[in-house]
C-alpha positions as CSV (number, residue, x, y, z in Angstrom):
1,M,99.0,-38.8,69.5
2,I,98.6,-42.1,69.5
3,K,94.7,-42.8,70.5
4,D,95.0,-40.6,66.6
5,F,96.9,-43.0,65.2
6,L,94.8,-46.1,66.1
7,Y,91.2,-43.8,65.1
8,V,92.6,-43.4,61.3
9,G,94.8,-46.9,61.7
10,A,91.2,-48.6,62.6
11,G,88.7,-46.6,60.5
12,G,91.3,-47.5,57.0
13,A,91.1,-51.1,57.8
14,L,87.8,-51.0,58.2
15,G,87.3,-48.5,55.0
16,S,89.5,-50.9,52.9
17,I,87.5,-54.0,53.5
18,C,84.2,-52.7,52.8
19,R,86.7,-51.0,49.5
20,Y,87.4,-54.3,48.5
21,S,84.0,-55.6,49.2
22,L,82.1,-53.4,46.8
23,T,84.8,-54.0,44.2
24,L,84.0,-57.8,44.8
25,L,79.6,-56.9,45.1
26,A,79.4,-55.0,41.3
27,A,81.8,-57.2,40.2
28,S,78.6,-59.0,38.1
29,L,77.1,-56.0,37.2
30,P,78.3,-54.0,33.2
31,Q,81.3,-51.7,33.8
32,G,81.2,-53.3,37.6
33,G,84.6,-51.5,38.1
34,L,83.7,-48.4,37.3
35,C,80.5,-48.8,39.6
36,A,82.6,-50.0,42.7
37,T,84.5,-46.9,42.0
38,I,82.3,-44.0,41.7
39,A,80.0,-45.5,44.4
40,A,83.1,-45.8,46.9
41,N,83.9,-42.2,45.9
42,V,80.0,-41.0,46.4
43,I,79.5,-43.1,49.5
44,G,82.4,-41.8,51.1
45,S,82.5,-38.5,49.8
46,F,78.5,-38.1,52.0
47,L,80.7,-39.8,55.1
48,I,83.0,-37.2,54.7
49,G,80.7,-34.6,54.3
50,M,79.2,-36.2,57.4
51,A,82.2,-36.2,59.2
52,M,83.4,-32.5,59.0
53,V,81.2,-31.0,60.9
54,S,82.2,-33.9,64.0
55,A,84.5,-34.4,66.7
56,R,87.6,-35.1,66.4
57,G,87.5,-39.1,67.0
58,C,85.2,-39.4,64.6
59,Y,86.5,-36.9,62.0
60,L,90.6,-39.3,62.0
61,F,88.0,-42.2,62.2
62,C,85.4,-41.2,59.9
63,A,87.1,-39.4,57.3
64,V,91.0,-39.4,57.6
65,G,91.3,-43.7,58.3
66,F,88.0,-44.7,57.2
67,C,87.4,-42.4,53.8
68,G,91.3,-42.6,53.2
69,G,90.8,-46.5,52.6
70,F,87.5,-46.4,51.0
71,T,87.4,-43.5,47.8
72,T,89.2,-44.3,45.5
73,F,90.9,-41.2,43.2
74,S,93.8,-43.4,42.3
75,T,92.0,-46.1,40.5
76,F,89.2,-43.2,39.2
77,S,92.2,-41.4,37.4
78,S,93.7,-45.1,36.4
79,Q,90.2,-46.3,34.6
80,S,89.3,-42.7,33.6
81,L,92.9,-42.9,31.2
82,K,91.9,-46.2,29.9
83,L,89.0,-45.0,28.9
84,L,90.2,-42.1,27.3
85,Q,93.1,-44.5,25.7
86,S,90.4,-47.3,24.4
87,G,88.9,-43.7,22.8
88,D,85.6,-44.2,24.5
89,Y,85.5,-40.8,24.8
90,S,81.8,-40.6,25.8
91,M,82.2,-43.4,28.5
92,A,84.9,-41.2,30.1
93,I,83.5,-37.7,30.0
94,G,80.2,-39.5,31.0
95,Y,82.3,-41.1,34.5
96,M,84.1,-38.0,34.9
97,A,82.1,-35.8,35.3
98,A,79.1,-37.8,37.6
99,S,82.6,-39.1,40.1
100,V,83.6,-34.9,40.3
101,L,79.6,-34.2,40.8
102,L,78.1,-36.2,42.3
103,S,81.0,-36.9,44.7
104,I,81.1,-33.2,45.5
105,A,77.3,-32.8,46.2
106,S,77.4,-35.2,48.7
107,V,79.8,-33.6,50.8
108,G,77.0,-31.4,50.5
109,L,74.3,-33.6,51.7
110,G,77.2,-35.1,54.4
111,C,77.1,-32.1,55.2
112,Y,74.2,-30.8,56.3
113,V,73.0,-34.5,57.0
114,G,75.8,-34.2,59.8
115,S,74.5,-31.0,61.1
116,L,70.7,-32.5,60.9
117,I,71.9,-34.8,63.8
118,R,74.4,-32.7,65.1
119,N,71.5,-30.7,66.5
């Protein structure tokens, strides 16, 4: 049981550091905050897909820990609301659609790649 907590904690710490680093890297881009959030969610979705076909320890470290600290549904939600409140409806709809569709596709791709690696 303690080992499971260590997997989750170590993954979460690393995921949070990587998420902050991604935000800093994207800061110079137009709409950098949106770019960082969608990138984190797509990358995290891919990793969760790979973790879904992995051993328990890997799943706990990667999916629960790392992706829990790295992915950003709450940030996605607040950014979407801000876009809607500012009246930028086309950007809001495009951002929400791209985030959801790319993230779901990334989970599927991650599952596929993970099963290839496992076999």
